[in-house]
C-alpha positions as CSV (number, residue, x, y, z in Angstrom):
1,M,-44.2,-3.4,20.2
2,Y,-41.0,-1.6,21.1
3,F,-39.2,1.6,19.9
4,G,-36.1,2.9,21.5
5,D,-32.5,2.2,22.6
6,I,-31.3,-1.4,22.3
7,G,-28.5,-1.0,24.8
8,K,-25.1,-2.8,25.1
9,N,-25.6,-6.5,24.3
10,S,-29.3,-5.6,23.8
11,K,-29.8,-5.4,27.4
12,T,-32.2,-2.4,27.5
13,M,-34.5,-3.8,25.0
14,L,-34.4,-7.4,26.7
15,N,-35.2,-5.8,30.1
16,Y,-38.3,-4.3,28.7
17,F,-39.8,-7.6,27.5
18,E,-38.7,-9.5,30.6
19,K,-40.3,-7.0,33.0
20,N,-43.5,-7.1,31.2
21,G,-44.0,-10.9,31.2
22,A,-41.6,-12.5,28.9
23,R,-39.3,-15.2,30.1
24,H,-35.6,-14.5,30.9
25,C,-33.3,-14.5,27.8
26,T,-30.0,-16.4,28.5
27,K,-26.6,-15.3,27.3
28,K,-26.4,-18.0,24.7
29,E,-29.5,-16.9,22.9
30,N,-29.8,-14.7,20.0
31,P,-31.8,-11.6,21.2
32,A,-33.6,-11.2,17.8
33,E,-34.9,-14.8,17.9
34,Y,-35.8,-14.5,21.5
35,I,-38.0,-11.5,20.9
36,L,-39.8,-13.2,18.0
37,E,-40.5,-16.1,20.3
38,A,-41.7,-13.7,23.1
39,I,-44.2,-11.8,20.9
40,G,-45.5,-15.0,19.4
41,A,-43.9,-14.6,16.0
42,G,-41.2,-17.3,16.1
43,V,-41.6,-20.9,14.9
44,H,-42.2,-21.9,18.6
45,G,-43.5,-18.5,19.7
46,S,-46.6,-18.1,21.8
47,T,-47.7,-15.2,24.1
48,K,-50.7,-14.1,26.2
49,V,-49.6,-10.5,26.4
50,D,-50.9,-7.9,24.0
51,W,-47.5,-6.3,23.4
52,G,-49.1,-3.5,21.2
53,Q,-51.2,-2.4,24.1
54,M,-48.4,-2.9,26.6
55,W,-46.3,-0.5,24.5
56,D,-49.0,2.2,24.3
57,N,-49.3,2.2,28.1
58,S,-45.5,2.0,28.9
59,D,-43.2,4.7,30.4
60,E,-40.8,3.8,27.4
61,K,-43.3,5.1,24.9
62,N,-43.9,8.4,26.7
63,I,-40.0,8.9,26.9
64,A,-39.7,8.1,23.2
65,V,-42.5,10.5,22.2
66,R,-41.0,13.3,24.3
67,E,-37.6,12.7,22.6
68,L,-39.0,12.8,19.1
69,E,-40.9,16.1,20.0
70,E,-37.7,17.6,21.2
71,I,-35.8,16.6,17.9
72,Q,-38.6,18.0,15.9
73,Q,-38.6,21.3,17.9
74,T,-34.7,21.4,17.4
75,A,-35.1,20.8,13.6
76,L,-37.6,23.7,13.4
77,T,-35.3,26.0,15.3
78,I,-32.3,25.2,13.0
79,E,-34.7,25.8,10.0
80,Q,-35.6,29.2,11.3
81,S,-32.0,30.3,12.0
82,N,-29.6,32.0,9.5
83,E,-27.0,29.2,9.8
84,E,-25.6,27.8,6.5
85,P,-27.0,24.2,6.0
86,K,-24.4,21.4,6.0
87,E,-24.2,18.4,3.7
88,F,-22.8,16.2,6.6
89,A,-23.7,16.6,10.2
90,T,-20.1,15.9,11.4
91,S,-16.7,17.4,10.6
92,V,-14.2,15.8,8.3
93,L,-11.9,15.0,11.0
94,Y,-14.6,13.2,13.0
95,Q,-15.8,11.2,10.0
96,T,-12.1,10.2,9.3
97,W,-11.6,9.0,13.0
98,E,-14.9,7.0,13.0
99,L,-14.0,5.3,9.8
100,Y,-10.6,4.6,10.9
101,K,-12.1,2.9,13.9
102,R,-14.5,0.9,11.7
103,F,-11.9,-0.2,9.3
104,N,-9.7,-1.3,12.2
105,I,-12.4,-3.8,13.1
106,V,-12.9,-4.9,9.5
107,W,-9.1,-5.6,9.1
108,W,-9.0,-7.4,12.5
109,R,-11.8,-9.5,11.5
110,S,-10.0,-10.4,8.1
111,P,-7.2,-12.6,9.2
112,G,-7.0,-14.4,5.9
113,Y,-6.5,-11.1,4.1
114,N,-3.7,-9.9,6.4
115,F,-2.1,-13.2,7.0
116,G,-2.0,-13.9,3.2
117,R,-0.2,-10.6,2.5
118,L,2.3,-11.3,5.3
119,L,3.0,-14.8,3.9
120,N,3.6,-13.4,0.5
121,A,6.0,-10.8,1.8
122,L,7.8,-13.4,3.7
123,S,7.9,-15.9,0.8
124,V,9.4,-13.2,-1.7
125,G,11.8,-12.0,0.9
126,L,13.2,-15.6,1.5
127,I,13.2,-16.6,-2.2
128,V,15.1,-13.5,-3.1
129,G,17.5,-13.8,-0.1
130,F,18.4,-17.4,-0.9
131,S,18.3,-17.2,-4.7
132,F,20.9,-14.4,-4.5
133,W,22.6,-15.7,-1.4
134,Q,25.5,-13.3,-0.3
135,S,26.0,-11.8,-3.8
136,G,29.6,-10.6,-4.4
137,T,31.1,-7.5,-5.7
138,S,32.1,-8.4,-9.2
139,P,30.4,-6.8,-12.3
140,S,28.3,-9.9,-12.8
141,D,27.4,-9.8,-9.1
142,L,26.3,-6.2,-9.4
143,Q,23.8,-7.3,-11.9
144,S,22.6,-10.0,-9.5
145,R,22.1,-7.4,-6.8
146,Q,20.1,-5.2,-9.2
147,L,18.0,-8.3,-10.1
148,A,17.4,-9.0,-6.4
149,I,16.1,-5.5,-5.8
150,F,14.0,-5.6,-8.9
151,T,12.5,-9.0,-7.8
152,I,11.3,-7.7,-4.4
153,L,9.0,-5.3,-6.4
154,I,6.7,-8.3,-6.9
155,T,5.7,-8.0,-3.3
156,G,4.3,-4.5,-4.1
157,I,2.3,-5.9,-7.1
158,M,1.0,-8.7,-4.7
159,F,-0.2,-6.0,-2.2
160,I,-2.1,-4.3,-5.1
161,L,-3.9,-7.4,-6.2
162,S,-4.9,-8.3,-2.6
163,A,-6.2,-4.7,-2.0
164,L,-8.5,-4.5,-5.1
165,P,-11.2,-6.9,-3.7
166,Q,-11.2,-5.4,-0.3
167,F,-11.5,-1.9,-1.7
168,S,-14.4,-3.0,-4.0
169,T,-16.4,-4.4,-1.0
170,L,-15.8,-1.3,1.1
171,R,-16.7,1.1,-1.7
172,D,-20.1,-0.6,-2.1
173,F,-20.7,0.3,1.8
174,F,-19.4,3.9,1.0
175,R,-22.0,4.3,-1.8
176,R,-24.7,3.2,0.6
177,D,-23.5,5.5,3.5
178,Y,-22.7,8.4,1.2
179,S,-26.3,8.4,0.0
180,S,-27.4,8.7,3.6
181,K,-25.0,11.6,4.1
182,F,-23.0,9.8,6.9
183,Y,-19.6,10.7,5.5
184,S,-17.8,11.9,2.4
185,S,-15.2,10.5,0.0
186,F,-12.1,12.2,1.4
187,P,-12.4,10.6,5.0
188,F,-13.2,7.3,3.4
189,A,-10.0,7.3,1.2
190,V,-7.7,8.6,4.0
191,A,-9.1,6.1,6.6
192,L,-8.6,3.4,4.2
193,I,-5.0,4.2,3.7
194,A,-4.3,5.0,7.3
195,V,-5.8,1.6,8.6
196,D,-3.4,-0.3,6.3
197,I,-0.2,1.4,7.3
198,P,0.9,-0.6,10.3
199,Y,-0.1,-3.9,8.4
200,I,1.8,-3.0,5.3
201,T,4.8,-1.6,7.4
202,F,5.1,-5.0,9.4
203,A,4.7,-7.0,6.2
204,G,7.2,-4.9,4.3
205,T,9.8,-5.1,7.2
206,V,9.5,-8.9,7.2
207,C,10.1,-8.9,3.4
208,V,13.1,-6.6,3.7
209,V,14.6,-8.2,6.7
210,S,14.3,-11.7,5.0
211,A,16.1,-10.5,1.9
212,Y,18.5,-7.8,2.8
213,W,21.3,-9.5,4.7
214,A,20.7,-12.9,3.0
215,A,21.3,-11.4,-0.4
216,G,24.4,-9.6,0.8
217,L,23.1,-6.2,0.3
218,A,24.2,-4.7,3.5
219,T,26.5,-1.7,3.5
220,T,26.4,0.9,6.3
221,V,23.8,1.2,9.0
222,M,22.4,4.5,7.4
223,D,22.2,2.8,4.0
224,G,20.4,0.0,5.5
225,F,18.0,2.3,7.2
226,Y,17.3,4.2,3.9
227,F,16.8,0.8,2.1
228,W,14.1,-0.2,4.7
229,L,12.4,3.2,4.7
230,M,12.4,3.4,0.8
231,F,10.8,0.0,0.5
232,I,8.2,0.9,3.2
233,M,7.2,4.0,1.3
234,F,7.1,2.0,-2.0
235,F,4.7,-0.5,-0.4
236,W,2.5,2.3,0.9
237,F,2.5,3.7,-2.7
238,C,1.4,0.3,-4.1
239,I,-1.5,0.2,-1.7
240,S,-2.5,3.6,-2.6
241,F,-1.9,2.9,-6.3
242,G,-4.2,-0.2,-6.0
243,Q,-6.8,1.9,-4.4
244,L,-6.6,4.5,-7.3
245,I,-7.0,1.7,-9.9
246,G,-10.0,0.4,-7.9
247,A,-11.4,3.9,-7.7
248,I,-11.1,4.2,-11.4
249,S,-12.6,0.8,-12.4
250,T,-16.3,0.0,-12.0
251,N,-15.6,-3.4,-10.5
252,V,-12.8,-5.8,-9.6
253,G,-12.9,-7.4,-13.1
254,I,-12.2,-4.2,-14.9
255,A,-9.6,-3.4,-12.3
256,M,-7.7,-6.6,-13.0
257,L,-7.8,-5.7,-16.7
258,F,-6.2,-2.2,-16.1
259,L,-3.5,-3.4,-13.6
260,P,-1.2,-5.4,-16.2
261,I,-1.2,-2.3,-18.4
262,F,-0.1,-0.1,-15.7
263,N,2.5,-2.6,-14.4
264,A,3.9,-3.0,-17.9
265,F,4.5,0.8,-18.2
266,L,5.9,1.1,-14.7
267,F,8.5,-1.8,-15.1
268,L,9.5,-0.9,-18.8
269,F,10.3,2.7,-18.2
270,A,12.0,2.5,-14.7
271,G,15.5,2.5,-16.1
272,V,16.5,-1.0,-15.2
273,L,15.2,-3.1,-17.9
274,A,16.1,-0.6,-20.5
275,P,18.6,2.2,-19.5
276,P,17.2,5.7,-20.4
277,S,19.6,6.2,-23.1
278,T,18.3,3.2,-25.0
279,L,14.7,4.2,-24.7
280,P,13.0,5.7,-27.8
281,A,13.0,9.5,-27.6
282,F,9.1,9.6,-27.3
283,W,9.2,7.7,-24.0
284,R,12.5,9.0,-22.7
285,Y,11.6,12.6,-22.5
286,W,8.4,12.1,-20.5
287,M,7.5,8.5,-19.4
288,Y,10.8,7.8,-17.9
289,W,10.5,11.1,-15.7
290,I,7.0,10.4,-14.5
291,D,7.4,6.8,-13.7
292,P,7.4,6.4,-9.9
293,F,9.4,3.1,-10.2
294,H,12.3,5.0,-11.7
295,W,12.6,7.3,-8.6
296,F,12.3,4.3,-6.4
297,L,15.1,2.3,-8.2
298,E,17.2,5.1,-8.5
299,G,17.2,5.8,-4.6
300,I,17.6,2.1,-3.7
301,I,20.3,1.1,-6.4
302,T,22.5,4.2,-5.8
303,T,22.3,3.5,-2.0
304,T,23.2,-0.1,-2.3
305,Y,26.1,0.5,-4.7
306,H,27.5,3.6,-3.1
307,N,31.2,3.2,-2.4
308,L,31.1,-0.6,-2.9
309,P,34.5,-1.8,-4.0
310,V,34.3,-3.9,-7.2
311,V,36.5,-6.9,-7.3
312,C,36.5,-8.8,-10.7
313,K,36.4,-12.5,-10.9
314,P,38.1,-14.3,-13.7
315,R,35.0,-14.6,-15.7
316,D,34.5,-10.8,-15.6
317,L,37.8,-9.8,-16.8
318,F,38.6,-8.6,-20.5
319,E,42.0,-9.8,-21.6
320,F,44.0,-8.3,-24.5
321,N,47.7,-8.0,-25.6
322,P,49.2,-4.7,-26.2
323,P,51.6,-3.9,-29.2
324,N,55.2,-5.2,-28.9
325,G,57.1,-3.1,-26.5
326,S,54.2,-1.5,-24.7
327,T,53.0,-2.3,-21.2
328,C,49.3,-2.7,-20.5
329,G,49.3,0.6,-18.5
330,N,50.9,2.6,-21.3
331,Y,48.7,1.1,-24.0
332,T,45.5,2.0,-22.2
333,T,46.5,5.6,-21.0
334,E,44.4,7.3,-23.6
335,F,41.5,4.9,-23.1
336,F,41.3,5.7,-19.4
337,N,41.5,9.4,-20.1
338,T,38.4,9.3,-22.2
339,P,35.3,10.7,-20.2
340,G,32.9,8.0,-19.2
341,V,35.3,5.2,-19.1
342,F,35.7,3.5,-15.8
343,G,37.5,0.4,-14.5
344,H,41.1,-0.5,-13.8
345,L,43.9,-2.9,-14.9
346,L,44.9,-5.7,-12.6
347,N,48.4,-5.9,-14.2
348,P,49.4,-2.5,-15.8
349,N,53.1,-3.5,-15.9
350,D,52.7,-6.6,-17.8
351,T,53.4,-6.7,-21.6
352,S,50.9,-9.4,-22.6
353,A,47.5,-10.9,-21.3
354,C,46.3,-7.5,-20.0
355,Q,43.5,-8.0,-17.6
356,Y,40.9,-5.2,-17.5
357,C,38.0,-4.9,-14.9
358,S,35.1,-2.7,-16.1
359,F,34.3,-1.1,-12.7
360,T,36.3,0.1,-9.7
361,V,33.4,1.0,-7.4
362,G,29.7,0.4,-7.4
363,D,28.9,4.1,-8.2
364,Q,30.3,3.7,-11.7
365,Y,27.7,1.0,-12.5
366,Y,24.7,3.3,-12.5
367,Y,26.6,6.4,-13.7
368,L,25.4,5.9,-17.4
369,N,21.9,6.0,-16.3
370,G,22.5,9.5,-15.0
371,W,21.7,8.6,-11.4
372,S,23.4,10.0,-8.4
373,Y,23.7,9.0,-4.7
374,D,23.3,12.7,-3.8
375,S,19.8,12.6,-4.9
376,I,18.6,9.7,-2.6
377,W,16.3,11.9,-0.5
378,Q,15.0,13.7,-3.4
379,N,13.9,10.3,-4.8
380,F,12.3,9.4,-1.4
381,G,10.4,12.8,-1.4
382,I,9.1,12.3,-5.0
383,L,8.0,8.8,-4.2
384,A,6.1,10.1,-1.1
385,A,4.7,12.7,-3.3
386,Y,3.2,10.1,-5.6
387,W,1.8,8.4,-2.6
388,I,0.0,11.6,-1.5
389,F,-1.2,12.1,-5.0
390,N,-2.7,8.7,-5.3
391,I,-4.7,9.5,-2.1
392,F,-6.2,12.7,-3.5
393,A,-6.7,11.1,-7.0
394,S,-8.6,8.1,-5.5
395,T,-10.5,10.5,-3.5
396,L,-11.6,12.3,-6.6
397,F,-12.6,9.2,-8.5
398,I,-14.4,7.7,-5.4
399,Y,-16.5,11.0,-5.4
400,L,-17.1,10.9,-9.2
401,F,-18.3,7.2,-9.1
402,R,-20.1,7.5,-5.8
403,K,-23.3,6.2,-7.2
404,Q,-23.8,2.7,-8.2
405,D,-24.5,2.0,-11.9
406,R,-27.9,0.6,-12.7
């Protein structure tokens, strides 16, 4: 009854039926239901027009037939040429751009998904900021600062959890489209990461801004910028890591089983819950070094503690009495000359109740971990490399599992 272009808002197709005897279709009507009624196939449909005969005698049919003949002739010409046949009709760049535009529409039509992630990021940022409100600079406060940073990692885990169902749905579409040779796995993976970057960047910024100044983590402007930049890269990594877990798994349920196992390894061997020197040798010599959380936390903590003056509170002081006739300073001379010993005495000239503070500057807090402030950009680069690796690895697994299990 009709074959050809539908047109914007179905206008081309509707004009064909209206000019050949069907009533006018209003803007509030569903074009599909209108056509069913026009041809007599709807619940209330009735027609006196033989639409099949109308189509056979129409100019639209003649145009469609000529177009099909041209396509057939073009196909024959290509078959007779010496050109190497392609798996896909368009380039990788074109596929990526079209998928990126499609995913933008999908994300825009998923306000619950995006608003939920934003709300999670804001909630974690406010909870961390107010739970560790204006942390001081005593040794115990240094632990609080480290715990605040460690707690913000929960936001990344939430991003992974939220990404898995979305990825699973879109992968079903990919399998259908790939079987039709519309696009390959690499443009799919890249576009899926690219479309999330502005959303994750905004949500991550909200989280960092909510926690950074409230928890008293602010130092210099450059350190604050690095703190934000490192966290944004970490959130990008989390999204790509969630995509990788989803690509490895056959469905969301299996992915949810894998995720706690991966998270346990990432948290345990990052160097915060257990310093590297306390880890068993088997884990210390390889797992600690390949853990992306290790590189992230090293960069963030060394930046936050760099040149931070440590002021001990009474609860953080160690008190002792020197031998008779010796001052606190003289008695501890050999102790302070020992490599790896930090801190200072508050009363070096006293002969009793010596007060020892275990740190002088924040850099000494992470020294025993073997971390260095000079490596902050190296840490950022390694985390970025993990992000890129996740994209390529997820592309590989998307391709390997491109066919639905039966």
